[in-house]
FIVOKE-91143 format. One line per 10 residues: number of its first residue (from 1); their letters; for each residue x, y, z of C-alpha. Coordinates in steps of 0.2 Angstrom, whole numbers, plus 5000, padded with zeros to 4 digits. Layout:
% residues N
NUM	a	X,Y,Z | ...
This chain:
% residues 423
1	maaefsraqh	4897,5044,5013 | 4893,5062,5022 | 4875,5061,5015 | 4873,5043,5023 | 4881,5049,5039 | 4869,5065,5039 | 4854,5054,5037 | 4859,5043,5051 | 4861,5058,5062 | 4845,5065,5057
11	ahcfcrayrh	4836,5049,5060 | 4844,5047,5077 | 4838,5066,5081 | 4820,5062,5075 | 4819,5045,5085 | 4826,5054,5102 | 4815,5068,5100 | 4799,5057,5099 | 4804,5043,5110 | 4791,5047,5123
21	tgiytlremv	4776,5049,5111 | 4774,5030,5109 | 4776,5033,5089 | 4795,5029,5091 | 4790,5013,5100 | 4780,5008,5084 | 4795,5011,5073 | 4807,5005,5084 | 4797,4988,5084 | 4796,4988,5064
31	vrrkknstgt	4813,4994,5059 | 4825,4989,5075 | 4839,4978,5070 | 4834,4960,5071 | 4844,4946,5077 | 4854,4938,5063 | 4842,4923,5061 | 4845,4922,5042 | 4865,4920,5043 | 4868,4936,5033
41	rlvlamryrk	4884,4946,5035 | 4890,4962,5027 | 4908,4962,5022 | 4916,4977,5012 | 4928,4974,4998 | 4941,4985,4991 | 4953,4983,4976 | 4970,4989,4975 | 4983,4989,4962 | 4997,4987,4974
51	lpaaidwlca	4990,4975,4986 | 5004,4971,4999 | 5010,4989,5001 | 4990,4993,5004 | 4988,4979,5017 | 5003,4986,5027 | 4998,5004,5025 | 4980,5000,5032 | 4987,4990,5045 | 4999,5004,5051
61	afgfekhhvg	4987,5019,5048 | 4970,5013,5052 | 4974,4999,5065 | 4967,4984,5055 | 4973,4967,5058 | 4978,4953,5046 | 4964,4939,5049 | 4968,4929,5034 | 4980,4931,5019 | 4978,4923,5002
71	vgddgeifya	4994,4918,4994 | 4995,4910,4977 | 5008,4896,4971 | 5020,4909,4966 | 5021,4918,4983 | 5011,4933,4977 | 4997,4940,4988 | 4980,4941,4979 | 4967,4944,4992 | 4967,4947,5012
81	hltlgddivm	4955,4948,5026 | 4958,4963,5037 | 4948,4965,5055 | 4945,4981,5065 | 4936,4976,5081 | 4922,4965,5076 | 4921,4972,5059 | 4929,4964,5042 | 4935,4970,5026 | 4942,4961,5012
91	vrsvldshld	4954,4968,4999 | 4960,4960,4984 | 4970,4964,4968 | 4964,4974,4953 | 4961,4960,4941 | 4953,4958,4924 | 4937,4948,4929 | 4919,4953,4922 | 4916,4960,4940 | 4931,4971,4938
101	klmkqpdeig	4926,4978,4922 | 4911,4985,4930 | 4921,4995,4943 | 4935,5009,4941 | 4948,5015,4953 | 4947,5033,4961 | 4961,5039,4950 | 4952,5032,4935 | 4936,5044,4937 | 4944,5060,4944
111	gvqtqscyfv	4947,5055,4962 | 4928,5054,4965 | 4919,5039,4973 | 4902,5033,4971 | 4902,5024,4989 | 4912,5024,5004 | 4914,5015,5021 | 4911,5021,5040 | 4920,5013,5054 | 4914,5016,5072
121	vddadahyhr	4930,5018,5083 | 4931,5022,5103 | 4943,5036,5101 | 4942,5046,5086 | 4956,5058,5090 | 4969,5045,5093 | 4963,5036,5076 | 4964,5053,5066 | 4982,5057,5072 | 4988,5039,5068
131	akgagagivv	4980,5039,5050 | 4987,5057,5047 | 5005,5052,5054 | 5004,5036,5041 | 5001,5049,5027 | 4983,5047,5025 | 4975,5062,5015 | 4962,5071,5026 | 4948,5076,5016 | 4936,5080,5031
141	disdddhggr	4945,5086,5046 | 4941,5079,5063 | 4926,5088,5071 | 4912,5086,5082 | 4894,5082,5076 | 4877,5088,5082 | 4874,5072,5092 | 4890,5070,5102 | 4899,5060,5090 | 4916,5065,5084
151	gyscrdpegh	4925,5058,5066 | 4934,5063,5051 | 4936,5057,5033 | 4952,5052,5023 | 4960,5044,5008 | 4972,5030,5007 | 4986,5030,4995 | 4976,5023,4980 | 4961,5036,4983 | 4949,5026,4992
161	vwsfgtydpw	4939,5036,5005 | 4938,5030,5022 | 4927,5037,5038 | 4929,5035,5055 | 4920,5041,5071 | 4912,5038,5088 | 4894,5039,5082 | 4886,5022,5082 | 4869,5022,5074 | 4865,5005,5081
171	qrgplatsrg	4867,5010,5099 | 4857,5027,5095 | 4844,5020,5084 | 4841,5012,5066 | 4846,5021,5052 | 4831,5030,5044 | 4832,5032,5025 | 4821,5043,5015 | 4810,5029,5010 | 4807,5025,5027
181	hklyrpaiva	4801,5044,5031 | 4789,5042,5017 | 4783,5024,5022 | 4779,5029,5040 | 4773,5047,5038 | 4755,5041,5035 | 4757,5031,5051 | 4763,5046,5060 | 4750,5058,5052 | 4736,5045,5058
191	amlaslvaaa	4743,5043,5076 | 4743,5063,5077 | 4724,5063,5071 | 4719,5049,5082 | 4727,5059,5096 | 4718,5075,5091 | 4701,5065,5090 | 4704,5057,5106 | 4707,5074,5114 | 4692,5082,5106
201	tagwmlprsa	4680,5068,5110 | 4687,5064,5128 | 4673,5074,5136 | 4659,5064,5127 | 4667,5047,5131 | 4671,5052,5148 | 4656,5050,5163 | 4646,5066,5168 | 4654,5075,5183 | 4655,5091,5190
211	paeletrvkf	4657,5107,5178 | 4674,5112,5187 | 4681,5095,5185 | 4675,5093,5168 | 4682,5110,5163 | 4699,5106,5171 | 4699,5090,5161 | 4696,5098,5145 | 4709,5111,5148 | 4722,5097,5152
221	degaarerae	4717,5088,5137 | 4717,5104,5126 | 4735,5108,5134 | 4742,5090,5130 | 4734,5091,5112 | 4743,5108,5109 | 4759,5101,5116 | 4756,5086,5104 | 4754,5097,5089 | 4768,5108,5093
231	kegaranllt	4779,5092,5094 | 4771,5086,5077 | 4776,5103,5070 | 4793,5102,5076 | 4794,5084,5070 | 4787,5090,5052 | 4800,5104,5052 | 4813,5091,5056 | 4806,5080,5041 | 4805,5095,5029
241	tdlarergak	4824,5099,5034 | 4829,5081,5031 | 4820,5082,5015 | 4829,5097,5010 | 4845,5089,5015 | 4840,5073,5005 | 4836,5083,4990 | 4852,5092,4991 | 4862,5076,4993 | 4852,5069,4979
251	daaeravnav	4855,5084,4968 | 4874,5082,4973 | 4874,5065,4970 | 4866,5068,4952 | 4879,5081,4949 | 4893,5069,4953 | 4884,5056,4942 | 4884,5068,4928 | 4902,5074,4930 | 4907,5055,4930
261	reqlareqda	4896,5053,4914 | 4904,5069,4906 | 4922,5063,4913 | 4918,5045,4906 | 4912,5053,4889 | 4928,5064,4888 | 4937,5047,4892 | 4928,5038,4878 | 4932,5052,4867 | 4951,5053,4871
271	kktaernaqq	4950,5034,4869 | 4943,5036,4852 | 4955,5049,4847 | 4969,5039,4854 | 4963,5024,4844 | 4962,5034,4828 | 4979,5042,4831 | 4985,5024,4835 | 4978,5018,4818 | 4986,5033,4809
281	lerqvteerr	5002,5029,4817 | 5000,5012,4812 | 4997,5016,4794 | 5012,5029,4794 | 5022,5015,4802 | 5016,5003,4788 | 5019,5015,4774 | 5037,5020,4782 | 5040,5001,4783 | 5035,4999,4764
291	akevaeraak	5045,5015,4760 | 5061,5008,4769 | 5058,4991,4761 | 5057,5000,4744 | 5073,5010,4748 | 5082,4995,4754 | 5079,4986,4738 | 5084,5001,4727 | 5099,5003,4738 | 5103,4985,4736
301	aesermager	5102,4986,4717 | 5112,5001,4718 | 5125,4993,4728 | 5124,4979,4715 | 5127,4991,4701 | 5141,4999,4710 | 5149,4983,4714 | 5147,4978,4695 | 5155,4995,4690 | 5168,4992,4703
311	iareveqrgv	5172,4975,4696 | 5172,4983,4678 | 5183,4997,4684 | 5195,4985,4692 | 5195,4974,4677 | 5199,4990,4666 | 5211,4995,4677 | 5219,4978,4676 | 5219,4979,4658 | 5226,4998,4658
321	sdtmkeltre	5239,4992,4670 | 5244,4977,4659 | 5244,4989,4644 | 5255,5000,4653 | 5266,4987,4658 | 5267,4981,4640 | 5270,4998,4634 | 5283,5000,4648 | 5292,4984,4640 | 5290,4989,4623
331	rdakqraehq	5297,5006,4627 | 5311,4998,4636 | 5314,4987,4621 | 5314,5002,4609 | 5326,5011,4621 | 5337,4996,4620 | 5335,4994,4602 | 5338,5013,4600 | 5353,5011,4611 | 5359,4997,4601
341	mqdaleqlar	5356,5006,4584 | 5366,5021,4591 | 5380,5009,4596 | 5379,5002,4579 | 5379,5020,4571 | 5393,5024,4582 | 5402,5009,4577 | 5398,5011,4559 | 5405,5028,4561 | 5420,5023,4569
351	errakeeaer	5422,5010,4555 | 5418,5023,4542 | 5432,5034,4549 | 5445,5020,4550 | 5440,5016,4533 | 5443,5033,4527 | 5459,5035,4537 | 5465,5018,4529 | 5459,5025,4511 | 5470,5041,4514
361	takdardqla	5485,5031,4521 | 5483,5019,4506 | 5483,5034,4494 | 5497,5042,4503 | 5506,5025,4501 | 5502,5024,4483 | 5508,5043,4481 | 5524,5038,4489 | 5525,5022,4479 | 5524,5031,4463
371	evqktnattl	5536,5044,4467 | 5548,5030,4471 | 5545,5022,4455 | 5548,5037,4447 | 5564,5042,4455 | 5569,5023,4451 | 5565,5025,4433 | 5576,5041,4431 | 5590,5036,4441 | 5590,5018,4433
381	qpevvpptrp	5595,5012,4449 | 5596,4993,4452 | 5581,4984,4459 | 5579,4987,4477 | 5576,4973,4488 | 5562,4977,4500 | 5569,4978,4517 | 5564,4964,4529 | 5547,4968,4538 | 5550,4977,4553
391	srerkvrgql	5544,4970,4569 | 5530,4982,4571 | 5522,4975,4556 | 5509,4961,4559 | 5500,4949,4548 | 5483,4945,4552 | 5473,4934,4539 | 5485,4940,4525 | 5483,4958,4529 | 5498,4968,4535
401	wdcrprppsg	5496,4980,4549 | 5507,4992,4556 | 5506,4993,4575 | 5515,5005,4585 | 5514,5010,4603 | 5507,5026,4608 | 5514,5038,4620 | 5513,5040,4634 | 5502,5026,4640 | 5511,5013,4627
411	evacrpiigr	5494,5007,4620 | 5498,4998,4604 | 5488,5004,4589 | 5487,4995,4573 | 5482,5001,4555 | 5482,4991,4539 | 5496,4993,4527 | 5488,4995,4510 | 5495,4988,4495 | 5505,4976,4503
421	rdp	5501,4958,4507 | 5511,4944,4512 | 5514,4932,4499
């Protein structure tokens, strides 16, 4: 944008310097802006990711007005026509169309731009303060140019560069491109040569007059030719300066293009690297997924095996528990049997002791009976009638028992009377 603005200023300067030569009139007749007989119009188009916010910001910062806003069925804004005076600009959303694929946003190419737009305003200072107050990023501060104009350049929130100024190329003269200089340079040189030839041959073409008058006319023509030569030299210097500036702008543009190409190459390399990394990550994820599936299958098999072992252990534990219960029952039965055997042994011991005591008692009774018989035999006493059975003798199943109370409890204890049975 700065290069285009500079070329417009230089063209205006060139046209103003040579307005009186007649050459400007010829150029003005060729390149002056024609009436719009073809129906063509120039409408700028800008893309924004956040279109509604961008529309509001452009109206607040630059003074645009909403001429028409396109809204979809879902109520979303997808384009708008904004006017600034007699000019109009179209803003729309960043889409995925074929045309959008040929364009980049400023933040995608390092903030640089391959084109910009310039608007003519009446008060550049007021417009500058308004845009700066709205948060515009000033890239070229407001200043005066060499031709009485005043302007500045700034960035909007999404990085687009806008330029505003009071210089109007249409009022001061048409824009002259470098190609225009090249096309009209032969015509200018031819006009200069024609002027010089006319000045040199003026004396031959004019009628004969007095020598003083002729000398005066020749001096006048020489002065005019000298003046035209000086002006042509100044014009040539301007053209040389313009050409140098254009070459500098061209070199800067080429450097910018090379930088963009290098940036694009780096982005392509980064994209390829990202794609390779993505493929590697995808393969890694696939391998991890397979490993996870294998681990899950192994874990499932191990879980099934552990479940089987748990069931077998539970079965074994139930068997052991049943065995322990059976062993406990057998131990209890054995203990009861042992207790019963012990009781039987004790009962047998008691019966054995009772038997032994009965045998001793019977032996004592026999011994007493033998002594009595012996005494009876020696004394020849008459047969003694056995006394009546005392009341303490009891008869049970033909066996006589001697039952006597035991002091002090009075419990009756019986013992068999050996050798005596009730007839």
